[in-house]
MIVOFI-694836 format. One record per residue (C-alpha): chain; residue number from 1; residue in one letter; x, y, z. Coordinates in nm, 4 decimals. Layout:
// residues N
<c = A	k = NUM	r = A	px = X	py = Y	pz = Z>
...
This chain:
// residues 66
<c = A	k = 1	r = M	px = 8.3201	py = 11.5671	pz = 8.4283>
<c = A	k = 2	r = L	px = 8.3474	py = 11.4885	pz = 8.7989>
<c = A	k = 3	r = M	px = 8.4971	py = 11.1571	pz = 8.9039>
<c = A	k = 4	r = S	px = 8.3412	py = 10.9611	pz = 9.1883>
<c = A	k = 5	r = N	px = 8.5678	py = 10.8299	pz = 9.4643>
<c = A	k = 6	r = S	px = 8.3391	py = 10.5443	pz = 9.5563>
<c = A	k = 7	r = D	px = 8.4849	py = 10.2005	pz = 9.5160>
<c = A	k = 8	r = R	px = 8.8300	py = 10.3454	pz = 9.4554>
<c = A	k = 9	r = T	px = 9.1334	py = 10.2674	pz = 9.6697>
<c = A	k = 10	r = A	px = 9.2970	py = 10.5757	pz = 9.8210>
<c = A	k = 11	r = R	px = 9.6731	py = 10.6190	pz = 9.8525>
<c = A	k = 12	r = L	px = 9.7724	py = 10.7607	pz = 10.1896>
<c = A	k = 13	r = H	px = 10.0834	py = 10.8804	pz = 10.3691>
<c = A	k = 14	r = Y	px = 10.0519	py = 10.7646	pz = 10.7304>
<c = A	k = 15	r = M	px = 10.1816	py = 10.9990	pz = 11.0008>
<c = A	k = 16	r = A	px = 10.1904	py = 10.9754	pz = 11.3810>
<c = A	k = 17	r = N	px = 9.8629	py = 11.1624	pz = 11.4383>
<c = A	k = 18	r = G	px = 9.6814	py = 11.1129	pz = 11.1103>
<c = A	k = 19	r = F	px = 9.7279	py = 11.0592	pz = 10.7426>
<c = A	k = 20	r = R	px = 9.7503	py = 11.2633	pz = 10.4251>
<c = A	k = 21	r = V	px = 9.5580	py = 11.1627	pz = 10.1119>
<c = A	k = 22	r = L	px = 9.7952	py = 11.1310	pz = 9.8152>
<c = A	k = 23	r = A	px = 9.5379	py = 10.9879	pz = 9.5723>
<c = A	k = 24	r = S	px = 9.1680	py = 11.0217	pz = 9.6446>
<c = A	k = 25	r = G	px = 8.9457	py = 10.7238	pz = 9.7099>
<c = A	k = 26	r = D	px = 8.6953	py = 10.5991	pz = 9.9636>
<c = A	k = 27	r = H	px = 8.8930	py = 10.3150	pz = 10.1231>
<c = A	k = 28	r = V	px = 9.2294	py = 10.1470	pz = 10.1798>
<c = A	k = 29	r = V	px = 9.3094	py = 9.7774	pz = 10.2027>
<c = A	k = 30	r = C	px = 9.4291	py = 9.6065	pz = 10.5219>
<c = A	k = 31	r = A	px = 9.7919	py = 9.4953	pz = 10.4754>
<c = A	k = 32	r = V	px = 9.7266	py = 9.1649	pz = 10.6556>
<c = A	k = 33	r = S	px = 9.3677	py = 9.0576	pz = 10.5892>
<c = A	k = 34	r = G	px = 9.3018	py = 9.2311	pz = 10.2571>
<c = A	k = 35	r = E	px = 8.9779	py = 9.3723	pz = 10.4022>
<c = A	k = 36	r = R	px = 8.8506	py = 9.7063	pz = 10.2710>
<c = A	k = 37	r = I	px = 8.8627	py = 9.9850	pz = 10.5312>
<c = A	k = 38	r = L	px = 8.6585	py = 10.2981	pz = 10.4661>
<c = A	k = 39	r = L	px = 8.8643	py = 10.6114	pz = 10.5334>
<c = A	k = 40	r = D	px = 8.6093	py = 10.7260	pz = 10.7928>
<c = A	k = 41	r = E	px = 8.6672	py = 10.3990	pz = 10.9820>
<c = A	k = 42	r = L	px = 9.0480	py = 10.3843	pz = 10.9528>
<c = A	k = 43	r = R	px = 9.1967	py = 10.3818	pz = 11.3042>
<c = A	k = 44	r = Y	px = 9.5072	py = 10.1587	pz = 11.2908>
<c = A	k = 45	r = W	px = 9.8207	py = 10.1950	pz = 11.0804>
<c = A	k = 46	r = S	px = 10.1984	py = 10.1730	pz = 11.0958>
<c = A	k = 47	r = V	px = 10.3972	py = 10.4879	pz = 11.0239>
<c = A	k = 48	r = A	px = 10.7209	py = 10.2901	pz = 10.9795>
<c = A	k = 49	r = R	px = 10.5674	py = 10.0335	pz = 10.7426>
<c = A	k = 50	r = Q	px = 10.3150	py = 10.2719	pz = 10.5819>
<c = A	k = 51	r = E	px = 10.0437	py = 10.0039	pz = 10.6149>
<c = A	k = 52	r = A	px = 9.6807	py = 10.0133	pz = 10.7244>
<c = A	k = 53	r = Y	px = 9.5184	py = 9.7526	pz = 10.9513>
<c = A	k = 54	r = A	px = 9.1515	py = 9.6605	pz = 10.9887>
<c = A	k = 55	r = S	px = 9.1563	py = 9.6153	pz = 11.3687>
<c = A	k = 56	r = A	px = 9.3688	py = 9.6605	pz = 11.6794>
<c = A	k = 57	r = A	px = 9.4227	py = 9.2839	pz = 11.7011>
<c = A	k = 58	r = I	px = 9.5507	py = 9.2686	pz = 11.3429>
<c = A	k = 59	r = A	px = 9.7776	py = 9.5702	pz = 11.3998>
<c = A	k = 60	r = T	px = 9.9197	py = 9.4167	pz = 11.7174>
<c = A	k = 61	r = A	px = 9.9830	py = 9.0826	pz = 11.5477>
<c = A	k = 62	r = A	px = 10.1514	py = 9.2524	pz = 11.2509>
<c = A	k = 63	r = M	px = 10.3877	py = 9.4474	pz = 11.4771>
<c = A	k = 64	r = T	px = 10.4706	py = 9.1617	pz = 11.7155>
<c = A	k = 65	r = P	px = 10.8058	py = 8.9972	pz = 11.6365>
<c = A	k = 66	r = E	px = 10.7874	py = 8.6230	pz = 11.5861>
C-alpha cells in the first residue's frame, strides 16, 4: 500500500545551496513561529542550526545576536 506524504512533516538536512530529504513529507515547521512551510515554498534556513524559517524577516531575526 502506498503512503501519502500529505500532512506529514518532512525531515531535511539543510545545505548551503539546497536540502536533502531524510524522511518524506510535504512540509517542515518554522523553528521560530511554528508555521507550516510547504517544501515547494521553503526558501530560508540555517545550515549551522539545521532550522527552517517561514520568511526572510524571521530568518534575519533568528540569526541576529541580541
